N, C-alpha and C positions, 0 to 999 in steps of 0.2 A: 504494500500500500504506500502510495506517495500522496501526501496531502489529502488523505481520506478517499483517494481514487485508486482503483486497481490499475496495475501496470503489467503489461505483457512485454517480455523481452524475447525476440525471435531471432535465431541465428540462421543465416541463409548462405548457401553456396550455389552459384549458378555456373555450371561448366561452360567454357567458351563455345562448346559445340551445341549447346541447347538453343533451339530456334527462338527468336524473340517472341513470336506469337504464343508459343507454349509457355514461356516464362511469364508473360503478361497475364495469360489466363490462369495459370496455377497460382501465381503470386497474388493476383487480385482476389481469387476465390478464398485463399488462406486469410488474407487481411480482412475480407468481408466477414468471415466467420469469427475472427478474433475481435473485430471492432464491436460486435454485438455485446460482448462480455467485458471489454476493457476500455476505459476512457483514454488511457495513455499507452502508446505503442512505441516501442523502440525496435528497429530492425538493424542488426549488425552482421556484417559478413563481406565476403568477396563475391561481388555480382558480375565481375568481368565486363563491365562497361567502362570504357575510357571516358571519364567525365570531363577530361580536359578538352576533348573533341566533341562538340555538340552533335555532329552527324552520327557518331558511333554510340552516343548515349541517349538518343531520342526515346527509345522504349522505356528506359528508366525514368526520364523526365515526365513522360506521359503518366506512368504509375504514380509518381510523386505528386503530380497535379491532381489526379483523381482523389488521392487520400490525404492531401494537404501535408505531405511529408517534406521535411527539410533535411538535407544532408549537412551534418555539422563538421564533416571532414573537409577542410578547405585546401589542403596542400597535398602534393603527390604522395602516393603510398607505394607505388611500384616503380622500380628502377631496374629494368631488364637491359641486358647487354644489347647493343645495336638498336635501341628503341628509345623514344622520348619518354621522360617520366610521365606517369599517368595516375589518376585516382581510380583504382579498382575496388579498394576496400571502402565501405561506407558505414556510417551510422545514421540511419534515417529515423526521424521521429515526427510525430504530429504535435509535440510539445517541446520545442527546442529550449524553452526557458527552464526546463527541468534538468538540463544537462550542463555541466561545467567541467573545467579542467580536462578538456578534450586533448588527447595526446596521440601523436603519430610518430613512432620511433623505430629505429633499426634494432633488431634483437640479435642478429648474427646467426640465426638458425634457418633462415629462409633463403630462397633462391633469388631474392630481389624484392620481396614483398615486405612492407613494414607492418608492425603491430599497431593496432589502434585501440583506444580505450577512452572511457569517459567516466565521470562520477555523476550519480543521480542525486539530485537534491531531494531531501525528504527527512522525515523524523520517524524514529522507531517509537512504538508505544512504550511508556515508562514501565519498568518491571514492577511486578507486584511486590509491595513491601512486606517483608517478613517481620513478625514480632519475635523478639528474642527475650526470654525471661531470664533475668539474672538474680542470683541469690547472694546475699552477703554472708560469708562464713567467718566474719570477724569474731563473733562470740560463739563459734561452733564448739560444742563439747562432744567429742567422738564417742565417749563412753555412754552418755545419755542417748545419743542418736542410735548407737548399736542396740541398746536396750529397747528403744522404741520400735526399731525395725524387728527385733526379736519377738515382740508381742503382737505384730500385725497378724490378723487372722486371714491369711491368704486362702484358706480352704472355703471361705464363703464365696469366692469367685467361681468355684466349681458347681455352684447352684445353676449356672448357665450351661447350656449344651453347646452353643456356638463358640468356636475357638476365639473369634474376634471379641466376643462379649467377655470371655474369660480374661483375655489380654487387657481389655478396657478396665475391668475390675481391679486387676493387679496394678495397673498404672494409677488408678485413682487412689488406691490404698497407699501406695508408696509415695505418690506426689503429696498427699496430705501430710505424711510424716516429714518429707523434705521441706515443705512450706513451713511447718511448725518449727523445725530446727535450723533452717537456713536463712532466717530473716533477722 
């Protein structure tokens, strides 16, 4: 959840051999189904459209126009030998204001493709607070405590048939003695 809205993160790879019409149909169908359930959508991946050249990236621009997606990657991500740098990796979103610290960096393990990443703005719900009970043992008398524990009638717990109830009874009996001697 980001700002009380559901977020879908979709990872996509489009092989260079995939026909544009197939990609547009499949991708549009997928996004249509996702959009029904999610307000915020992020698509990240290598779509193999050279965004530096408008003629090669027209199918992707068409899809972005349909779904109001913006590519937040602005600098080349692919540096292949004997080819001009290009933007093949993308982070598309319908809410660019949710993303910050967009990075595009060489990691050294690829054949010329950079890694891309971003940080999503949002807040996690606060964790449930736990109550911790503390006892003061400043005036604790071990002998008196041992005697008090020794006279606890734990057998009354076996009045119950259920093991959870027996445990509860033991806990109550012992806690009463602890509270009496640990304050």
